[in-house]
Gaussian input, Z-matrix of N, CA and C with variables (Angstrom, degrees):
# hf/3-21g

backbone

0 1
 N
 C     1     B1
 C     2     B2     1     A1
 N     3     B3     2     A2     1     D1
 C     4     B4     3     A3     2     D2
 C     5     B5     4     A4     3     D3
 N     6     B6     5     A5     4     D4
 C     7     B7     6     A6     5     D5
 C     8     B8     7     A7     6     D6
 N     9     B9     8     A8     7     D7
 C    10    B10     9     A9     8     D8
 C    11    B11    10    A10     9     D9
 N    12    B12    11    A11    10    D10
 C    13    B13    12    A12    11    D11
 C    14    B14    13    A13    12    D12
 N    15    B15    14    A14    13    D13
 C    16    B16    15    A15    14    D14
 C    17    B17    16    A16    15    D15
 N    18    B18    17    A17    16    D16
 C    19    B19    18    A18    17    D17
 C    20    B20    19    A19    18    D18
 N    21    B21    20    A20    19    D19
 C    22    B22    21    A21    20    D20
 C    23    B23    22    A22    21    D21
 N    24    B24    23    A23    22    D22
 C    25    B25    24    A24    23    D23
 C    26    B26    25    A25    24    D24
 N    27    B27    26    A26    25    D25
 C    28    B28    27    A27    26    D26
 C    29    B29    28    A28    27    D27
 N    30    B30    29    A29    28    D28
 C    31    B31    30    A30    29    D29
 C    32    B32    31    A31    30    D30
 N    33    B33    32    A32    31    D31
 C    34    B34    33    A33    32    D32
 C    35    B35    34    A34    33    D33
 N    36    B36    35    A35    34    D34
 C    37    B37    36    A36    35    D35
 C    38    B38    37    A37    36    D36
 N    39    B39    38    A38    37    D37
 C    40    B40    39    A39    38    D38
 C    41    B41    40    A40    39    D39
 N    42    B42    41    A41    40    D40
 C    43    B43    42    A42    41    D41
 C    44    B44    43    A43    42    D42
 N    45    B45    44    A44    43    D43
 C    46    B46    45    A45    44    D44
 C    47    B47    46    A46    45    D45
 N    48    B48    47    A47    46    D46
 C    49    B49    48    A48    47    D47
 C    50    B50    49    A49    48    D48
 N    51    B51    50    A50    49    D49
 C    52    B52    51    A51    50    D50
 C    53    B53    52    A52    51    D51
 N    54    B54    53    A53    52    D52
 C    55    B55    54    A54    53    D53
 C    56    B56    55    A55    54    D54
 N    57    B57    56    A56    55    D55
 C    58    B58    57    A57    56    D56
 C    59    B59    58    A58    57    D57
 N    60    B60    59    A59    58    D58
 C    61    B61    60    A60    59    D59
 C    62    B62    61    A61    60    D60
 N    63    B63    62    A62    61    D61
 C    64    B64    63    A63    62    D62
 C    65    B65    64    A64    63    D63
 N    66    B66    65    A65    64    D64
 C    67    B67    66    A66    65    D65
 C    68    B68    67    A67    66    D66
 N    69    B69    68    A68    67    D67
 C    70    B70    69    A69    68    D68
 C    71    B71    70    A70    69    D69
 N    72    B72    71    A71    70    D70
 C    73    B73    72    A72    71    D71
 C    74    B74    73    A73    72    D72
 N    75    B75    74    A74    73    D73
 C    76    B76    75    A75    74    D74
 C    77    B77    76    A76    75    D75
 N    78    B78    77    A77    76    D76
 C    79    B79    78    A78    77    D77
 C    80    B80    79    A79    78    D78
 N    81    B81    80    A80    79    D79
 C    82    B82    81    A81    80    D80
 C    83    B83    82    A82    81    D81
 N    84    B84    83    A83    82    D82
 C    85    B85    84    A84    83    D83
 C    86    B86    85    A85    84    D84
 N    87    B87    86    A86    85    D85
 C    88    B88    87    A87    86    D86
 C    89    B89    88    A88    87    D87
 N    90    B90    89    A89    88    D88
 C    91    B91    90    A90    89    D89
 C    92    B92    91    A91    90    D90
 N    93    B93    92    A92    91    D91
 C    94    B94    93    A93    92    D92
 C    95    B95    94    A94    93    D93
 N    96    B96    95    A95    94    D94
 C    97    B97    96    A96    95    D95
 C    98    B98    97    A97    96    D96
 N    99    B99    98    A98    97    D97
 C   100   B100    99    A99    98    D98
 C   101   B101   100   A100    99    D99
 N   102   B102   101   A101   100   D100
 C   103   B103   102   A102   101   D101
 C   104   B104   103   A103   102   D102
 N   105   B105   104   A104   103   D103
 C   106   B106   105   A105   104   D104
 C   107   B107   106   A106   105   D105
 N   108   B108   107   A107   106   D106
 C   109   B109   108   A108   107   D107
 C   110   B110   109   A109   108   D108
 N   111   B111   110   A110   109   D109
 C   112   B112   111   A111   110   D110
 C   113   B113   112   A112   111   D111
 N   114   B114   113   A113   112   D112
 C   115   B115   114   A114   113   D113
 C   116   B116   115   A115   114   D114
 N   117   B117   116   A116   115   D115
 C   118   B118   117   A117   116   D116
 C   119   B119   118   A118   117   D117
 N   120   B120   119   A119   118   D118
 C   121   B121   120   A120   119   D119
 C   122   B122   121   A121   120   D120
 N   123   B123   122   A122   121   D121
 C   124   B124   123   A123   122   D122
 C   125   B125   124   A124   123   D123
 N   126   B126   125   A125   124   D124
 C   127   B127   126   A126   125   D125
 C   128   B128   127   A127   126   D126
 N   129   B129   128   A128   127   D127
 C   130   B130   129   A129   128   D128
 C   131   B131   130   A130   129   D129
 N   132   B132   131   A131   130   D130
 C   133   B133   132   A132   131   D131
 C   134   B134   133   A133   132   D132
 N   135   B135   134   A134   133   D133
 C   136   B136   135   A135   134   D134
 C   137   B137   136   A136   135   D135
 N   138   B138   137   A137   136   D136
 C   139   B139   138   A138   137   D137
 C   140   B140   139   A139   138   D138
 N   141   B141   140   A140   139   D139
 C   142   B142   141   A141   140   D140
 C   143   B143   142   A142   141   D141
 N   144   B144   143   A143   142   D142
 C   145   B145   144   A144   143   D143
 C   146   B146   145   A145   144   D144
 N   147   B147   146   A146   145   D145
 C   148   B148   147   A147   146   D146
 C   149   B149   148   A148   147   D147
 N   150   B150   149   A149   148   D148
 C   151   B151   150   A150   149   D149
 C   152   B152   151   A151   150   D150
 N   153   B153   152   A152   151   D151
 C   154   B154   153   A153   152   D152
 C   155   B155   154   A154   153   D153
 N   156   B156   155   A155   154   D154
 C   157   B157   156   A156   155   D155
 C   158   B158   157   A157   156   D156
 N   159   B159   158   A158   157   D157
 C   160   B160   159   A159   158   D158
 C   161   B161   160   A160   159   D159
 N   162   B162   161   A161   160   D160
 C   163   B163   162   A162   161   D161
 C   164   B164   163   A163   162   D162
 N   165   B165   164   A164   163   D163
 C   166   B166   165   A165   164   D164
 C   167   B167   166   A166   165   D165
 N   168   B168   167   A167   166   D166
 C   169   B169   168   A168   167   D167
 C   170   B170   169   A169   168   D168
 N   171   B171   170   A170   169   D169
 C   172   B172   171   A171   170   D170
 C   173   B173   172   A172   171   D171
 N   174   B174   173   A173   172   D172
 C   175   B175   174   A174   173   D173
 C   176   B176   175   A175   174   D174
 N   177   B177   176   A176   175   D175
 C   178   B178   177   A177   176   D176
 C   179   B179   178   A178   177   D177
 N   180   B180   179   A179   178   D178
 C   181   B181   180   A180   179   D179
 C   182   B182   181   A181   180   D180
 N   183   B183   182   A182   181   D181
 C   184   B184   183   A183   182   D182
 C   185   B185   184   A184   183   D183
 N   186   B186   185   A185   184   D184
 C   187   B187   186   A186   185   D185
 C   188   B188   187   A187   186   D186
 N   189   B189   188   A188   187   D187
 C   190   B190   189   A189   188   D188
 C   191   B191   190   A190   189   D189
 N   192   B192   191   A191   190   D190
 C   193   B193   192   A192   191   D191
 C   194   B194   193   A193   192   D192
 N   195   B195   194   A194   193   D193
 C   196   B196   195   A195   194   D194
 C   197   B197   196   A196   195   D195
 N   198   B198   197   A197   196   D196
 C   199   B199   198   A198   197   D197
 C   200   B200   199   A199   198   D198
 N   201   B201   200   A200   199   D199
 C   202   B202   201   A201   200   D200
 C   203   B203   202   A202   201   D201
 N   204   B204   203   A203   202   D202
 C   205   B205   204   A204   203   D203
 C   206   B206   205   A205   204   D204
 N   207   B207   206   A206   205   D205
 C   208   B208   207   A207   206   D206
 C   209   B209   208   A208   207   D207
 N   210   B210   209   A209   208   D208
 C   211   B211   210   A210   209   D209
 C   212   B212   211   A211   210   D210
 N   213   B213   212   A212   211   D211
 C   214   B214   213   A213   212   D212
 C   215   B215   214   A214   213   D213
 N   216   B216   215   A215   214   D214
 C   217   B217   216   A216   215   D215
 C   218   B218   217   A217   216   D216
 N   219   B219   218   A218   217   D217
 C   220   B220   219   A219   218   D218
 C   221   B221   220   A220   219   D219
 N   222   B222   221   A221   220   D220
 C   223   B223   222   A222   221   D221
 C   224   B224   223   A223   222   D222
 N   225   B225   224   A224   223   D223
 C   226   B226   225   A225   224   D224
 C   227   B227   226   A226   225   D225
 N   228   B228   227   A227   226   D226
 C   229   B229   228   A228   227   D227
 C   230   B230   229   A229   228   D228
 N   231   B231   230   A230   229   D229
 C   232   B232   231   A231   230   D230
 C   233   B233   232   A232   231   D231
 N   234   B234   233   A233   232   D232
 C   235   B235   234   A234   233   D233
 C   236   B236   235   A235   234   D234
 N   237   B237   236   A236   235   D235
 C   238   B238   237   A237   236   D236
 C   239   B239   238   A238   237   D237
 N   240   B240   239   A239   238   D238
 C   241   B241   240   A240   239   D239
 C   242   B242   241   A241   240   D240
 N   243   B243   242   A242   241   D241
 C   244   B244   243   A243   242   D242
 C   245   B245   244   A244   243   D243
 N   246   B246   245   A245   244   D244
 C   247   B247   246   A246   245   D245
 C   248   B248   247   A247   246   D246
 N   249   B249   248   A248   247   D247
 C   250   B250   249   A249   248   D248
 C   251   B251   250   A250   249   D249
 N   252   B252   251   A251   250   D250
 C   253   B253   252   A252   251   D251
 C   254   B254   253   A253   252   D252
 N   255   B255   254   A254   253   D253
 C   256   B256   255   A255   254   D254
 C   257   B257   256   A256   255   D255
 N   258   B258   257   A257   256   D256
 C   259   B259   258   A258   257   D257
 C   260   B260   259   A259   258   D258
 N   261   B261   260   A260   259   D259
 C   262   B262   261   A261   260   D260
 C   263   B263   262   A262   261   D261
 N   264   B264   263   A263   262   D262
 C   265   B265   264   A264   263   D263
 C   266   B266   265   A265   264   D264
 N   267   B267   266   A266   265   D265
 C   268   B268   267   A267   266   D266
 C   269   B269   268   A268   267   D267
 N   270   B270   269   A269   268   D268
 C   271   B271   270   A270   269   D269
 C   272   B272   271   A271   270   D270
 N   273   B273   272   A272   271   D271
 C   274   B274   273   A273   272   D272
 C   275   B275   274   A274   273   D273
 N   276   B276   275   A275   274   D274
 C   277   B277   276   A276   275   D275
 C   278   B278   277   A277   276   D276
 N   279   B279   278   A278   277   D277
 C   280   B280   279   A279   278   D278
 C   281   B281   280   A280   279   D279
 N   282   B282   281   A281   280   D280
 C   283   B283   282   A282   281   D281
 C   284   B284   283   A283   282   D282
 N   285   B285   284   A284   283   D283
 C   286   B286   285   A285   284   D284
 C   287   B287   286   A286   285   D285
 N   288   B288   287   A287   286   D286
 C   289   B289   288   A288   287   D287
 C   290   B290   289   A289   288   D288
 N   291   B291   290   A290   289   D289
 C   292   B292   291   A291   290   D290
 C   293   B293   292   A292   291   D291
 N   294   B294   293   A293   292   D292
 C   295   B295   294   A294   293   D293
 C   296   B296   295   A295   294   D294
 N   297   B297   296   A296   295   D295
 C   298   B298   297   A297   296   D296
 C   299   B299   298   A298   297   D297
 N   300   B300   299   A299   298   D298
 C   301   B301   300   A300   299   D299
 C   302   B302   301   A301   300   D300
 N   303   B303   302   A302   301   D301
 C   304   B304   303   A303   302   D302
 C   305   B305   304   A304   303   D303
 N   306   B306   305   A305   304   D304
 C   307   B307   306   A306   305   D305
 C   308   B308   307   A307   306   D306
 N   309   B309   308   A308   307   D307
 C   310   B310   309   A309   308   D308
 C   311   B311   310   A310   309   D309
 N   312   B312   311   A311   310   D310
 C   313   B313   312   A312   311   D311
 C   314   B314   313   A313   312   D312
 N   315   B315   314   A314   313   D313
 C   316   B316   315   A315   314   D314
 C   317   B317   316   A316   315   D315
 N   318   B318   317   A317   316   D316
 C   319   B319   318   A318   317   D317
 C   320   B320   319   A319   318   D318
 N   321   B321   320   A320   319   D319
 C   322   B322   321   A321   320   D320
 C   323   B323   322   A322   321   D321
 N   324   B324   323   A323   322   D322
 C   325   B325   324   A324   323   D323
 C   326   B326   325   A325   324   D324
 N   327   B327   326   A326   325   D325
 C   328   B328   327   A327   326   D326
 C   329   B329   328   A328   327   D327
 N   330   B330   329   A329   328   D328
 C   331   B331   330   A330   329   D329
 C   332   B332   331   A331   330   D330
 N   333   B333   332   A332   331   D331
 C   334   B334   333   A333   332   D332
 C   335   B335   334   A334   333   D333
 N   336   B336   335   A335   334   D334
 C   337   B337   336   A336   335   D335
 C   338   B338   337   A337   336   D336
 N   339   B339   338   A338   337   D337
 C   340   B340   339   A339   338   D338
 C   341   B341   340   A340   339   D339

   B1=1.4665
   B2=1.5260
   B3=1.3163
   B4=1.4599
   B5=1.5026
   B6=1.3097
   B7=1.4665
   B8=1.5151
   B9=1.3193
   B10=1.4551
   B11=1.5204
   B12=1.3391
   B13=1.4753
   B14=1.5275
   B15=1.3360
   B16=1.4686
   B17=1.5272
   B18=1.3280
   B19=1.4650
   B20=1.5225
   B21=1.3282
   B22=1.4567
   B23=1.5336
   B24=1.3326
   B25=1.4650
   B26=1.5310
   B27=1.3308
   B28=1.4652
   B29=1.5295
   B30=1.3299
   B31=1.4625
   B32=1.5309
   B33=1.3254
   B34=1.4690
   B35=1.5200
   B36=1.3490
   B37=1.4613
   B38=1.5211
   B39=1.3222
   B40=1.4673
   B41=1.5201
   B42=1.3223
   B43=1.4640
   B44=1.5342
   B45=1.3486
   B46=1.4800
   B47=1.5323
   B48=1.3332
   B49=1.4646
   B50=1.5254
   B51=1.3259
   B52=1.4676
   B53=1.5125
   B54=1.3213
   B55=1.4488
   B56=1.5345
   B57=1.3274
   B58=1.4712
   B59=1.5286
   B60=1.3266
   B61=1.4554
   B62=1.5218
   B63=1.3076
   B64=1.4608
   B65=1.5097
   B66=1.3161
   B67=1.4521
   B68=1.5129
   B69=1.3217
   B70=1.4645
   B71=1.5206
   B72=1.3045
   B73=1.4638
   B74=1.5174
   B75=1.3217
   B76=1.4669
   B77=1.5156
   B78=1.3342
   B79=1.4545
   B80=1.5210
   B81=1.3283
   B82=1.4522
   B83=1.5144
   B84=1.3140
   B85=1.4701
   B86=1.5209
   B87=1.3234
   B88=1.4551
   B89=1.5165
   B90=1.3329
   B91=1.4703
   B92=1.5242
   B93=1.3133
   B94=1.4607
   B95=1.5119
   B96=1.3126
   B97=1.4514
   B98=1.5256
   B99=1.3260
   B100=1.4551
   B101=1.5258
   B102=1.3130
   B103=1.4605
   B104=1.5197
   B105=1.3212
   B106=1.4611
   B107=1.5184
   B108=1.3156
   B109=1.4560
   B110=1.5305
   B111=1.3104
   B112=1.4691
   B113=1.5155
   B114=1.3238
   B115=1.4727
   B116=1.5244
   B117=1.3387
   B118=1.4623
   B119=1.5239
   B120=1.3265
   B121=1.4529
   B122=1.5226
   B123=1.3048
   B124=1.4580
   B125=1.5208
   B126=1.3164
   B127=1.4601
   B128=1.5167
   B129=1.3215
   B130=1.4531
   B131=1.5197
   B132=1.3284
   B133=1.4630
   B134=1.5138
   B135=1.3140
   B136=1.4559
   B137=1.5223
   B138=1.3282
   B139=1.4619
   B140=1.5296
   B141=1.3146
   B142=1.4622
   B143=1.5212
   B144=1.3278
   B145=1.4674
   B146=1.5309
   B147=1.3328
   B148=1.4740
   B149=1.5178
   B150=1.3240
   B151=1.4590
   B152=1.5240
   B153=1.3383
   B154=1.4584
   B155=1.5248
   B156=1.3240
   B157=1.4681
   B158=1.5276
   B159=1.3313
   B160=1.4611
   B161=1.5312
   B162=1.3308
   B163=1.4712
   B164=1.5260
   B165=1.3232
   B166=1.4734
   B167=1.5337
   B168=1.3341
   B169=1.4623
   B170=1.5212
   B171=1.3368
   B172=1.4603
   B173=1.5250
   B174=1.3246
   B175=1.4582
   B176=1.5243
   B177=1.3249
   B178=1.4599
   B179=1.5306
   B180=1.3381
   B181=1.4612
   B182=1.5218
   B183=1.3300
   B184=1.4700
   B185=1.5199
   B186=1.3195
   B187=1.4626
   B188=1.5238
   B189=1.3255
   B190=1.4591
   B191=1.5122
   B192=1.3239
   B193=1.4611
   B194=1.5218
   B195=1.3092
   B196=1.4591
   B197=1.5179
   B198=1.3321
   B199=1.4632
   B200=1.5177
   B201=1.3171
   B202=1.4634
   B203=1.5283
   B204=1.3311
   B205=1.4599
   B206=1.5307
   B207=1.3095
   B208=1.4617
   B209=1.5205
   B210=1.3450
   B211=1.4709
   B212=1.5252
   B213=1.3424
   B214=1.4673
   B215=1.5266
   B216=1.3175
   B217=1.4645
   B218=1.5214
   B219=1.3295
   B220=1.4643
   B221=1.5305
   B222=1.3091
   B223=1.4676
   B224=1.5292
   B225=1.3301
   B226=1.4703
   B227=1.5249
   B228=1.3164
   B229=1.4638
   B230=1.5229
   B231=1.3455
   B232=1.4742
   B233=1.5277
   B234=1.3287
   B235=1.4642
   B236=1.5181
   B237=1.3409
   B238=1.4562
   B239=1.5179
   B240=1.3208
   B241=1.4571
   B242=1.5199
   B243=1.3357
   B244=1.4595
   B245=1.5242
   B246=1.3027
   B247=1.4659
   B248=1.5267
   B249=1.3117
   B250=1.4618
   B251=1.5206
   B252=1.3444
   B253=1.4683
   B254=1.5111
   B255=1.3365
   B256=1.4638
   B257=1.5256
   B258=1.3199
   B259=1.4610
   B260=1.5181
   B261=1.3200
   B262=1.4614
   B263=1.5239
   B264=1.3113
   B265=1.4617
   B266=1.5254
   B267=1.3241
   B268=1.4564
   B269=1.5169
   B270=1.3124
   B271=1.4559
   B272=1.5199
   B273=1.3261
   B274=1.4636
   B275=1.5191
   B276=1.3299
   B277=1.4707
   B278=1.5187
   B279=1.3374
   B280=1.4584
   B281=1.5245
   B282=1.3407
   B283=1.4603
   B284=1.5221
   B285=1.3251
   B286=1.4665
   B287=1.5264
   B288=1.3127
   B289=1.4549
   B290=1.5188
   B291=1.3285
   B292=1.4625
   B293=1.5314
   B294=1.3360
   B295=1.4683
   B296=1.5265
   B297=1.3183
   B298=1.4578
   B299=1.5163
   B300=1.3449
   B301=1.4668
   B302=1.5238
   B303=1.3027
   B304=1.4633
   B305=1.5216
   B306=1.3237
   B307=1.4734
   B308=1.5212
   B309=1.3355
   B310=1.4777
   B311=1.5210
   B312=1.3173
   B313=1.4612
   B314=1.5277
   B315=1.3272
   B316=1.4625
   B317=1.5170
   B318=1.3234
   B319=1.4527
   B320=1.5230
   B321=1.3283
   B322=1.4689
   B323=1.5188
   B324=1.3531
   B325=1.4535
   B326=1.5241
   B327=1.3493
   B328=1.4571
   B329=1.5293
   B330=1.3285
   B331=1.4630
   B332=1.5236
   B333=1.3397
   B334=1.4800
   B335=1.5282
   B336=1.3247
   B337=1.4611
   B338=1.4977
   B339=1.3334
   B340=1.4589
   B341=1.5197
   A1=109.42
   A2=116.30
   A3=119.25
   A4=109.76
   A5=116.36
   A6=119.42
   A7=108.99
   A8=116.47
   A9=118.40
   A10=108.67
   A11=116.67
   A12=119.59
   A13=111.39
   A14=116.10
   A15=119.93
   A16=110.73
   A17=114.78
   A18=119.06
   A19=109.90
   A20=115.45
   A21=119.51
   A22=110.70
   A23=116.38
   A24=120.56
   A25=110.49
   A26=115.68
   A27=119.20
   A28=110.28
   A29=115.14
   A30=120.64
   A31=110.90
   A32=116.21
   A33=117.91
   A34=112.12
   A35=117.35
   A36=118.64
   A37=114.75
   A38=117.38
   A39=119.15
   A40=114.26
   A41=116.73
   A42=118.66
   A43=113.22
   A44=119.23
   A45=117.51
   A46=113.76
   A47=116.99
   A48=120.04
   A49=112.39
   A50=116.43
   A51=118.42
   A52=111.54
   A53=114.63
   A54=121.57
   A55=108.57
   A56=116.43
   A57=122.62
   A58=113.52
   A59=116.94
   A60=119.19
   A61=107.06
   A62=116.76
   A63=120.53
   A64=109.80
   A65=114.87
   A66=119.68
   A67=108.94
   A68=116.01
   A69=120.04
   A70=106.04
   A71=116.38
   A72=118.13
   A73=110.37
   A74=115.40
   A75=120.43
   A76=107.19
   A77=117.68
   A78=119.17
   A79=110.84
   A80=116.23
   A81=120.39
   A82=114.56
   A83=117.94
   A84=119.78
   A85=109.82
   A86=115.94
   A87=119.03
   A88=108.42
   A89=116.61
   A90=117.97
   A91=110.93
   A92=115.27
   A93=120.83
   A94=108.26
   A95=115.38
   A96=120.39
   A97=106.38
   A98=116.73
   A99=120.66
   A100=107.72
   A101=116.48
   A102=120.62
   A103=108.98
   A104=115.63
   A105=120.67
   A106=109.66
   A107=115.49
   A108=119.37
   A109=108.22
   A110=115.88
   A111=120.47
   A112=111.14
   A113=115.85
   A114=118.92
   A115=110.78
   A116=115.97
   A117=121.99
   A118=112.53
   A119=116.19
   A120=119.11
   A121=107.37
   A122=115.70
   A123=118.79
   A124=110.00
   A125=116.76
   A126=121.22
   A127=111.82
   A128=115.83
   A129=118.53
   A130=108.66
   A131=116.51
   A132=121.44
   A133=108.81
   A134=116.61
   A135=120.54
   A136=108.19
   A137=117.93
   A138=119.62
   A139=110.55
   A140=116.45
   A141=120.48
   A142=113.15
   A143=117.28
   A144=119.04
   A145=113.78
   A146=118.73
   A147=119.41
   A148=112.65
   A149=117.15
   A150=119.20
   A151=111.34
   A152=115.53
   A153=119.08
   A154=108.75
   A155=114.83
   A156=119.92
   A157=110.13
   A158=115.65
   A159=120.42
   A160=110.94
   A161=115.77
   A162=120.06
   A163=110.69
   A164=116.20
   A165=118.54
   A166=109.71
   A167=116.59
   A168=119.62
   A169=111.39
   A170=114.96
   A171=119.86
   A172=110.29
   A173=115.49
   A174=121.13
   A175=110.97
   A176=115.42
   A177=120.15
   A178=110.18
   A179=116.68
   A180=119.10
   A181=111.29
   A182=116.79
   A183=119.09
   A184=110.45
   A185=116.35
   A186=120.13
   A187=111.15
   A188=116.24
   A189=118.99
   A190=115.01
   A191=117.77
   A192=118.36
   A193=109.16
   A194=115.14
   A195=120.27
   A196=109.93
   A197=116.46
   A198=121.20
   A199=109.50
   A200=116.35
   A201=121.71
   A202=110.31
   A203=115.49
   A204=120.24
   A205=110.45
   A206=115.51
   A207=121.46
   A208=105.88
   A209=117.12
   A210=117.72
   A211=113.92
   A212=117.66
   A213=119.35
   A214=112.94
   A215=116.59
   A216=119.26
   A217=110.44
   A218=117.88
   A219=120.32
   A220=110.71
   A221=115.63
   A222=120.80
   A223=108.23
   A224=118.03
   A225=119.58
   A226=111.16
   A227=114.56
   A228=122.21
   A229=112.32
   A230=115.87
   A231=117.63
   A232=112.45
   A233=117.15
   A234=119.60
   A235=112.62
   A236=117.57
   A237=119.90
   A238=111.94
   A239=116.73
   A240=120.21
   A241=111.67
   A242=116.81
   A243=119.52
   A244=109.16
   A245=119.44
   A246=127.75
   A247=112.14
   A248=115.44
   A249=119.52
   A250=112.39
   A251=117.43
   A252=116.95
   A253=111.75
   A254=117.63
   A255=116.97
   A256=110.90
   A257=116.54
   A258=119.39
   A259=110.45
   A260=116.26
   A261=118.27
   A262=109.38
   A263=116.82
   A264=120.17
   A265=111.18
   A266=117.48
   A267=119.52
   A268=108.61
   A269=116.25
   A270=118.73
   A271=108.90
   A272=116.61
   A273=117.84
   A274=109.43
   A275=117.52
   A276=120.79
   A277=112.46
   A278=118.16
   A279=118.13
   A280=113.09
   A281=118.10
   A282=119.02
   A283=110.07
   A284=117.85
   A285=119.88
   A286=110.28
   A287=117.51
   A288=120.21
   A289=107.62
   A290=116.28
   A291=120.65
   A292=111.81
   A293=117.12
   A294=118.76
   A295=111.40
   A296=116.69
   A297=119.49
   A298=113.58
   A299=117.26
   A300=119.94
   A301=108.87
   A302=115.73
   A303=117.31
   A304=107.35
   A305=117.04
   A306=118.75
   A307=110.15
   A308=116.74
   A309=118.94
   A310=109.42
   A311=116.24
   A312=119.49
   A313=109.51
   A314=115.01
   A315=120.01
   A316=109.47
   A317=116.87
   A318=119.01
   A319=112.00
   A320=115.29
   A321=119.03
   A322=111.21
   A323=116.27
   A324=118.17
   A325=111.76
   A326=115.79
   A327=117.62
   A328=111.39
   A329=117.34
   A330=119.41
   A331=109.54
   A332=115.71
   A333=116.76
   A334=109.44
   A335=115.63
   A336=119.15
   A337=108.43
   A338=116.41
   A339=119.40
   A340=110.71
   D1=124.62
   D2=178.82
   D3=-85.75
   D4=159.29
   D5=177.11
   D6=-69.91
   D7=140.11
   D8=176.81
   D9=-70.40
   D10=150.56
   D11=178.23
   D12=-58.52
   D13=-30.94
   D14=179.94
   D15=-63.31
   D16=-48.99
   D17=-179.27
   D18=-64.83
   D19=-40.20
   D20=-179.78
   D21=-61.64
   D22=-41.37
   D23=178.77
   D24=-62.70
   D25=-41.55
   D26=178.16
   D27=-61.10
   D28=-47.39
   D29=-176.23
   D30=-61.88
   D31=-45.60
   D32=-173.78
   D33=-81.78
   D34=-33.72
   D35=-172.79
   D36=-104.54
   D37=-28.64
   D38=-174.33
   D39=-99.74
   D40=-38.11
   D41=-175.97
   D42=-54.48
   D43=-38.74
   D44=-179.53
   D45=-58.41
   D46=-20.97
   D47=-178.67
   D48=-82.24
   D49=-17.28
   D50=-173.41
   D51=-95.56
   D52=132.29
   D53=176.87
   D54=-77.75
   D55=137.15
   D56=177.12
   D57=65.64
   D58=19.52
   D59=176.09
   D60=-115.21
   D61=119.77
   D62=-176.38
   D63=-124.45
   D64=147.24
   D65=177.82
   D66=-102.86
   D67=123.89
   D68=170.69
   D69=-110.77
   D70=118.76
   D71=-174.72
   D72=-89.98
   D73=118.95
   D74=175.14
   D75=-108.18
   D76=111.74
   D77=-177.15
   D78=-58.69
   D79=134.69
   D80=176.52
   D81=80.53
   D82=-11.03
   D83=-178.68
   D84=-89.18
   D85=146.33
   D86=173.62
   D87=-69.15
   D88=141.19
   D89=-179.25
   D90=-66.60
   D91=132.71
   D92=177.81
   D93=-133.92
   D94=147.05
   D95=171.49
   D96=-94.64
   D97=118.79
   D98=-179.19
   D99=-109.25
   D100=120.06
   D101=-179.43
   D102=-92.13
   D103=128.89
   D104=-179.95
   D105=-117.38
   D106=150.14
   D107=171.84
   D108=-82.28
   D109=176.06
   D110=178.42
   D111=-57.41
   D112=-29.88
   D113=-179.18
   D114=-89.95
   D115=14.46
   D116=178.30
   D117=63.07
   D118=30.43
   D119=171.98
   D120=-87.51
   D121=138.15
   D122=-178.12
   D123=-75.14
   D124=126.51
   D125=-178.46
   D126=-101.16
   D127=-39.08
   D128=-170.23
   D129=-162.77
   D130=146.76
   D131=173.22
   D132=-122.76
   D133=130.39
   D134=-179.91
   D135=-122.76
   D136=115.14
   D137=178.84
   D138=-69.32
   D139=135.41
   D140=-175.73
   D141=-106.30
   D142=-9.08
   D143=-167.85
   D144=-59.13
   D145=-30.40
   D146=-177.38
   D147=-95.53
   D148=4.72
   D149=-174.79
   D150=-98.08
   D151=150.60
   D152=174.60
   D153=-82.13
   D154=164.88
   D155=179.69
   D156=-57.51
   D157=-40.66
   D158=-179.44
   D159=-62.75
   D160=-43.59
   D161=-179.53
   D162=-64.01
   D163=-39.12
   D164=-179.21
   D165=-66.20
   D166=-42.56
   D167=177.68
   D168=-59.06
   D169=-42.99
   D170=-179.99
   D171=-63.69
   D172=-44.79
   D173=-179.61
   D174=-59.31
   D175=-48.32
   D176=-176.09
   D177=-62.61
   D178=-38.73
   D179=179.33
   D180=-72.39
   D181=-35.57
   D182=176.44
   D183=-64.31
   D184=-32.46
   D185=178.99
   D186=-72.92
   D187=-11.82
   D188=175.30
   D189=102.61
   D190=7.85
   D191=176.12
   D192=-69.68
   D193=140.55
   D194=-177.73
   D195=-89.61
   D196=125.15
   D197=177.65
   D198=-96.32
   D199=121.85
   D200=-178.03
   D201=-82.74
   D202=160.03
   D203=178.04
   D204=-65.61
   D205=-42.62
   D206=175.86
   D207=-136.21
   D208=159.66
   D209=-178.44
   D210=-57.76
   D211=-25.08
   D212=-177.79
   D213=-99.74
   D214=2.34
   D215=-177.36
   D216=-64.43
   D217=146.31
   D218=177.34
   D219=-68.44
   D220=150.98
   D221=179.92
   D222=-98.49
   D223=127.14
   D224=178.39
   D225=-57.25
   D226=148.91
   D227=-177.17
   D228=-47.63
   D229=-45.46
   D230=-172.85
   D231=-71.94
   D232=-11.00
   D233=179.33
   D234=-105.26
   D235=5.11
   D236=-177.00
   D237=-56.30
   D238=-36.42
   D239=-177.53
   D240=-108.46
   D241=14.71
   D242=179.54
   D243=-64.97
   D244=148.22
   D245=2.26
   D246=-78.84
   D247=127.11
   D248=-172.13
   D249=-65.74
   D250=-26.82
   D251=-174.86
   D252=-68.00
   D253=-16.20
   D254=178.37
   D255=-96.97
   D256=14.12
   D257=-178.60
   D258=-110.59
   D259=150.24
   D260=170.86
   D261=-66.72
   D262=157.41
   D263=-170.87
   D264=-87.46
   D265=21.68
   D266=178.63
   D267=-87.78
   D268=116.80
   D269=178.06
   D270=-83.86
   D271=148.61
   D272=176.22
   D273=-62.25
   D274=145.34
   D275=-174.96
   D276=-58.34
   D277=-26.87
   D278=-176.82
   D279=-85.13
   D280=6.44
   D281=-179.50
   D282=-67.46
   D283=117.32
   D284=-178.14
   D285=-80.34
   D286=158.71
   D287=172.23
   D288=-75.58
   D289=176.05
   D290=-172.88
   D291=-53.21
   D292=-43.62
   D293=-176.93
   D294=-103.40
   D295=5.39
   D296=177.50
   D297=83.90
   D298=-5.62
   D299=179.73
   D300=-124.22
   D301=149.63
   D302=173.62
   D303=-87.65
   D304=137.93
   D305=-179.05
   D306=-66.52
   D307=141.28
   D308=178.65
   D309=-66.30
   D310=145.95
   D311=-178.26
   D312=-97.39
   D313=134.36
   D314=178.09
   D315=-120.04
   D316=54.38
   D317=-175.32
   D318=-58.70
   D319=-45.50
   D320=-172.88
   D321=-64.21
   D322=-35.96
   D323=-176.58
   D324=-72.89
   D325=-28.44
   D326=-176.73
   D327=-76.88
   D328=-25.05
   D329=-178.29
   D330=-123.55
   D331=72.20
   D332=-179.52
   D333=-70.03
   D334=142.95
   D335=177.15
   D336=-78.64
   D337=116.90
   D338=-178.05
   D339=-92.38

């Protein structure tokens, strides 16, 4: 089975725009999108051979892959590990809160002993 022109167009023209999306070419194999976790555990395989280029682009974006403006464009901080759904929920220890400070806790004031 040869690769469809649609899939080939996606691979050659669209993949460079996606962060964390890599093409591994297996000769003779049907093209599949393999989702890996951060630890490179396989999560899901999606066969692409029957899909149009447009459908593959839609799928990849629905999965949370970040599409850059140009292949060399910088990736925003929050998309560095996108797609987040394939990642474990452990944040790196240096992840700051929204304002960089932890809110002070007022436990005692909220539960006064009556």
